[in-house]
N, C-alpha and C positions, 0 to 999 in steps of 0.2 A: 164176173162169175154169173152174170145173168143167164148165160147159155148152159150152165151146168144143171144137171138134175138136182132136185131138192135134197136127195139122200147124200150127195157129195159136197154140199155146201157146208162150210164151217160156221157154226153159229157165232155171232158176234159176242165177244166176252165183255161184259160191262166193266168199266174201270174199277179198280180196287179202291174202296173208300177207307181211308185211314183217319184216325181221330185228328181234330184240328190241332195244328202245331206239332204233329208227330215228327215230321221230317226235320224240322229245325231244332227239336229239343235235344240237348246234349246233357247227359247227367253230370252233375257237379262232382269234382273229386272230393272225397270225404263224406259224400252223402251215402245213404243206404244203398244196397244193391251191389252187384258185382264190380262195377267201376269204382264205387266208393271204397271197397275193400282193396282193390288194386292200388288206388291212390295212397291209401294208408300204408300198404306194404312198401310202395315205392318211397314214401317219406321215410320209412324206418330203414330199409335196406339200401337205398341209393342216395341218401343225403351225404353231404360233405363229411360229416362226422363219421357216418357209417362206412364210407369208402376208406377213410383213414384207418378205421378199425380193421377192415378187410385186408388192407395192405400190411398192417402190423401183424395180423394173424398169418398171412402168407409168407412173411419173413421169419416170424418167431417160431412157428411149429416145425417147419423143415429144418431150421437151424438147430433147434433142440434135438430133433431126431437124428440129425447128422452128428452132433456132438455125442449123442448116446451110442451111435454106431462106432464112432471113433474110440470111445471108451471100451466098447466090447472088444475091438481089435487089440487094444492095449492090454485088456484083461486076459485075452487069449495068449498074449505074449509074455505073461508072467507077472504083471502088475496086479497085486491083490486088491489094492484100494479101488482100482478101476471097476471092479465088480459092483461096488456100491454106486459109483457114478453112472454106470451103464443102466442102472435102474432109475436113478434120480433124473436124468435128462428127459426121458419120455414122460415122467410125471410132470416136469416143468412144462412140457408141450401140452399136456392135458390141462394144467392150470391156466395156460394161455388160452386154450379153447373155452374154458369156463369163464374167464375174465372177458373174453370177446363177446360171448353170449350175454353175460350179465350187463356189460356196458351197452350192448346193442339194444337191449330191451329195457333200459333205464332211461327215462326222460329227464334230462338235466334240469329243465324248468320245474318239473314236479318235485324233484328232490330238493331244489333250492327253496321252493315255496313251503315244502313240508318242514324243512329245517327252520325257516323263518317263523312258522306258526309255533313250532316247539319252543323256540327262544322266547316268543311273546307270551306263551303260556307260563313259562318259568318265571318271567318277570312279574306276571300278574298274581303269582302265588304269594299269599300273605306270609311274611317272615315273622318268626316269633319275636315278641318284644324283648328288647335288650334288658338285662337285669339292672335294677336300680343300683347306681354306684354311690358309695359313700366316700366323698372326697377326704374326710378326716381320717379314714383308715388307710389311705394310699400314700406312699411316699412319692417323690418327684418322678423317679424312673418308672414306677408302676403306673402312675397317672399318664405319663407320656406314652407308654406302651398301650394302655387301654384306649387312649385317644386315637392312636394309630390304627388299632384294631377296629374301632368304631368307624373310622374314615374308610377303611377297606370294606367293611360290611355294607356301607351305603353305595359303594361302587358296583356291587354285585360280583358274580363269579368271573374269574379270569378265563378268557377264551383266546383262541389264536387270533381273533380279529382285534381284541383289545387287550394289550399286555400291560 
């Protein structure tokens, strides 16, 4: 370009200076910013649990709507009870969509931890003191019954985990 006139020469562009470490920096999934949000969305919508819920919804809702259409055709054929069922099946499809949404947005770890905290709080609550028993006023059957009730009271409430 040495032979070209100065007006035709392209000025040299200085290299673009980027902050140190800019090219090698990859935002972490779950961190703030757009990639963090995408990672969180991917964890919610594309996890194994979420994919099973998606498949269940894709089977359940069309099945309910198909059953509803079948009941409509039966109702048109003269079956009076099918009018009720033709309304009921689409409602079942909507319940399925609601359950899918609720299960998708519920974190099972959080629910379990919340239930555990609630159970621990119930255990820490002070129970009222048992009334004073007078053994001389009780016969054998009543004493045995009261002993059994006292034993059950020390065990705490009956739950599905401990029967």
